[in-house]
N, C-alpha and C positions, 0 to 999 in steps of 0.2 A: 504493500500499500505505499502512495508516494505521499511523503510529508506537506502536511496544509499549513502554510505561513499566513498568520494576518499582520499586514504592514498598516501601521497607523502614521501618517505622514500627511502635511497639508500642504506640500510643496508639490505639485503633481509631477513635475519633471523628476523630481528625486525619488519618490512613488515608482514611476515607471522606470526608471533607472535600475532601483532595487528587483523590481519585478522580472525585468528584461534578464538580469543576473540570475535569481532563484530560478525563473521557467527554466533557463538554459542547464539548470543542475537536474531539472526533472522532478521540481517541486511545484506544488499547487499555489498560486499568491491569490489572494484577496484583500483588496486594498481599500482603504477609507481616509477621509481627512479630519476627523474630528475624534474626540475621544469616546462622546458619548455615542456616536454610531459604531465605534469599536466593541464598546460595550455589549451593544445589542448584536453587532454580527458575532462576537464569542459566545454569548449568550445562546444561540441561535443554532450553532454549528460546530463541530469539533474541528479544533487546531491544535498542532503541535509545538508550534512556536509563534512568538510575538515580535514584530521588530517596532519600534516605538520611539517617535520624536518626543522631545520635551515641549517645545513651543508650539502647543496647538491652540487653535481659538476655543474660547469657551473652557472646558476642563482641559488642562495643562496634563501633560506626559506624567507627572507625579501622582497628581489625583486621580487619574486612570489607573495607574500601576496600584494605588493603595485599594482601590475598589477591586481589581482583579485578584489580589491577593487573598483576599477574604474569600475567595470563590476557588481558584485554582494554584497549582504549584508550576504552570507551564511554564518553558524558560521564554526570558524576556530579555530582548537586547537592544539597548537604548542607543540612539544614532543621535547626536546633537551637536550643533554649532557652539553651544555652550560647553567650555572645555575649565571653568574652573574646578579647584578639587572640592570645594563644597558641593558641587553639582553631583560630580561623583560620588563620593561618600554618600549623599543623601540618596540617591539614585540605587547604590547597591544596598544600603541601609533598609529602604523600604521593599526591597525583593529583585531588584534587575540581578541577573546574570553576568551580564557584559555590558560595558559601556563603550560605544565607538564613537569619537570626534570624529565631526565634519571638518575639511573635506578628507574621503576614507577613499581606499581602494576599494570597488566591488569584490575583488576577490578573496582580499582579506576579509571582507565582513560575510562572503559565502562559507569561507573556510572556518570562521569561529562557528556561523549558524551547523553546519554539518557536525563540528565537535562537541556541539551542546546535543545536537538530535542523538549521534552515535552516544555519546556518554551516558544521556537520559534513558535509551536501550540497553546497554551492558548494566546498568545498576538494576533494571527491572527484572535482570535474571537470577539474581542472587536468593538467599535465604532468609528469612526471618531473623531477625534480633531481638532478643529480649532483655533488659535492663531497668529495674525498677518496677514500676508501673507503667512503662513502657513498651510496645512493641513495634521496632522498624520493620515494616514488610517493603522490601525491593521489589517483590513481583508485582505490587499494587501500587509502587512507588508512595507510601502512607507511613507517616507515623501515628499510631494512636495510643491513647492514654485511657486505660479501661476499654471502653468501647466508642469511646467518642475521638472523632480526628484532630490532631495537631496540625494546623495551618503552617505549612513550610514553604518557601519558596523554593523553584528547581535547584537554584545554588546551595543553599540551607542544607536541604535533603543529600546534596552531592556530596558535601563536606561530611555531615554527620556519617553517611554509608561508609564513605571511606575512611573515617576512623574508625568505624565500627566494625569494618573489615580488618584491622590492625588491631586486637582488644589488647591493651595494658603495653602497648609499646608508644614510646616518645619518638613523636615525629614531628620535624622542624618545619616551620613555614615556608621554607623553599621547596622541601620535598611534596608538603600538602598543594601548593601552589601548582607547581610542576604538573602533578598527576591530576588533578580536580580541574584546574584550567585548562591545562593541556598544551601550556604556553611556558618555553624556557625562560624568557625576560617578561617583566612587567610589575606591578605595583604589588608586593607581596603582604603591605598593609590589608588588604582586603580580605586575608585570613583572619587576623583579629577582629575584624569587623563581623566577619560571619561566626566567629566562635562567640562573641557577645550576644549576639542576636540568638543562637541555638539557646546559650546557658539562660536568657530571660524566659525561654520557653520550656526549658525542661529542668531546671533547676530551683528546687525550693528557695536556694539562696545563693544567686547569682555570683556573690560575691565569694562565697565558699564553696564553689562547684564539687559534687560528688562525681558526676559522670565525665564532665569536660573539664580535664586537669591541666593546670600550665606545670610544667615541668622546668623547674630554672635552668637557664641556659641550654636546654635542648628543644623545647617546643610544646605541644599539647598531646596529651594520653586521653583515649576513651576507656573509661573504666566500667564495665557493665556491672560489676558488683558494688560500684560507689565506695569503694573503700580508700583507703592511703595510696 
């Protein structure tokens, strides 16, 4: 089944360019120009990934992403002419999986999208991991606490699943970034951003984490038993 991509971009020439390259890679692309229409499209159909501009008329990209993350962990790639660190940190903090600054190489954007789709497929093939009151279900791409679903962004899920696949092993931010983001170079501070977001969702006291522990000088360790 070909991947279906929702592109939310108000500059039609840019949307057409993205659609041209993704279509050339065998993906099905649906484009719209506002966040409001994007939510309607997403809720009425199946999409495997969203390409999202920040500067949209009406509901901006950040607001759209906040609405989306209440409903879905689908991968999201932000493309934006705004390159301030604050925008990148905010976008990643509320659930984006990638932040690509305009102007960009369409081939690089396609490569990042393919990497996200491939990673999502790989993670879904794993086995359930139980820790505390939680069950991580890679096959279903879900985290549950009791019978309730814990909302996670795609990247949050990937980071947690990666650490859970290496229980009780300290992993450096560089290692986590290289294996989860699939990039040799980049801003590894993104790893700390996602660790903090995950702690707020799974730890009773994020400042004294049981499951996602910091190992001084080494990195982070997933402890399914919640011990020291």
